[in-house]
N, C-alpha and C positions, 0 to 999 in steps of 0.2 A: 412666775412667779416676783421677779424683781421688778416688772413693769406694774404689777398688781400692787407692789407695795409703795413705788413710787408715786403712784397716782393716788393712794390712801395718804401719804404723807402730805403731798402737796393738797389734797382735799382736806385735811385737819388743818394745814397753815393757814388755809383759805379763812375756813371757818373761825379759827381763833383771832386773825386779825380782824374779820369781819364782826366779831365782840367786842371790840374795843372801840370805846367812841371816839369820834372822829376828830374831837380836840379833848386832850386831858393835862394834867401836870406829869411832869418827868417824875418818874417813881410810882405812879400810882398803879401802872400795869407793867411792872417788870420783868413779870415770869413771860408777857408776850412778846417782848422787845426783839429776842432772837428769833422768832416767826415772821415779823416786821421784815427785819433785815434781809432774812432768807427770801422773801417775796418781793422786797423794793431792794436787791443787792447791789445796786449800779449807782456810784456816787453822781450827783448833778455834774461832775466833772467830766465823767466818760460822756455824758449826754453832750457836752458842748466840746466833743473832739479833744477833751485833755487842754484845751484852750483856758487856762486860767483867767485871763482876763475878761472873758466872756461868761465862763461861770460866775465871776465876781460881780460882772454886769446883771447876769440873770437875778442873782441873790439881792442884788442891791435894789434891782429894779421891782421886785417882789414887795420887800421891805418899803420901798417908796409907794407903791400901789395899796400896800398896808395902810400907810400912813395917811393917803389921801382918802381912802375909804372912811377910816376913822374920822377925818373932817365932816365928811359927807355925812356919817351917823351921828356926828357931835357926841364922839367918845375920844377922850382924852388920852394919847399915849405918850406925851411930852415927860420926858424923864425917867420913863421905863428903860431897862436893860434886863435883856432877858437872854437865857440860851433858848433855843429852838430847834427841834428835831422835825424835819418835814418829810413826808413820804408821798411821792406823786405816781399818779396812774399814767399811761403811755401819753395821753391825749394831754398832758399839763395839769388835770385837775389834783388838785390835793385829797388824798383818801384820808391820811390822818396828820394831825399837829401836835405836837408837845412840846410842853413850854414851863420854865420855872424862873424866878425874878432871879437875878444876880443880888449878891449883898450890897452893892453899894446903888441899888435901884431905887427908885420914888416908889413908896408904898401904894399898893392898888388892890381893890377887891379881886382876888383870884377867879371868882366865879365868875362876876362881870366880865372879865377879860376873857375868860372860856365861851361864854354867849358871844362877845365880839367877834373872836376868832372864827367863831363857828358861821356866823354871818357872813364873815371875809371870804371863807374857803367853798360858801356856798356860790358867791358872786364871782369869784377867780379862776382862772384857767393862765397858767404860763405858756406863753408862746415858745412851743419846741417840736422839733421835726425828730421823732423817736419812736422806734416800736419795743422799748424798753420801760419796764417800772424803774423808778430811780429815788434817790433820797439826798438829805443833806442835813448836815448837823454845823449848827453854826450860832453866832450870836447877834442879836440885834440890839441897837441903842436908838431910842426915837428922843427928838427930830434925827431923819436921816439924813446926812451928809454924804454927798459922792465923793468918790476916791480923787484925791488931789493928783493931777497929772504931772509926772515927774519931769524936768526940764532935760533935753540931750546932754546939756553942759556937765551936771553932776560934778 
């Protein structure tokens, strides 16, 4: 009976996160957040073997790829500052992306931004070697500037 119950709960969670659009604004589907985090319960950091620098590089590279894609499709991201939740499949494809502008962000049409993000995630796959689904909650500021390397002198 326990196995059947577990299967039903997993199937229900799968259906719940499949009913959420690929891209949404943070807060729109709040009732589904727990299910997403249950299905994508590993942080990006764990996929990077707990290496903070590698996880940071993966995140920044994705944001840089996003910025490059925006230039290709003539969509202006400059001045946007966003909170972003990303949920990846095992192969590095983004299943869900949720976003919301920070108070000091440039004003932007959020529906147009949703369309852009949908297009981006349909054309993007993170380079990862993992057998687990994963997530990351972070921020993004455009344009993207890479991390400054600290000198050993400190």
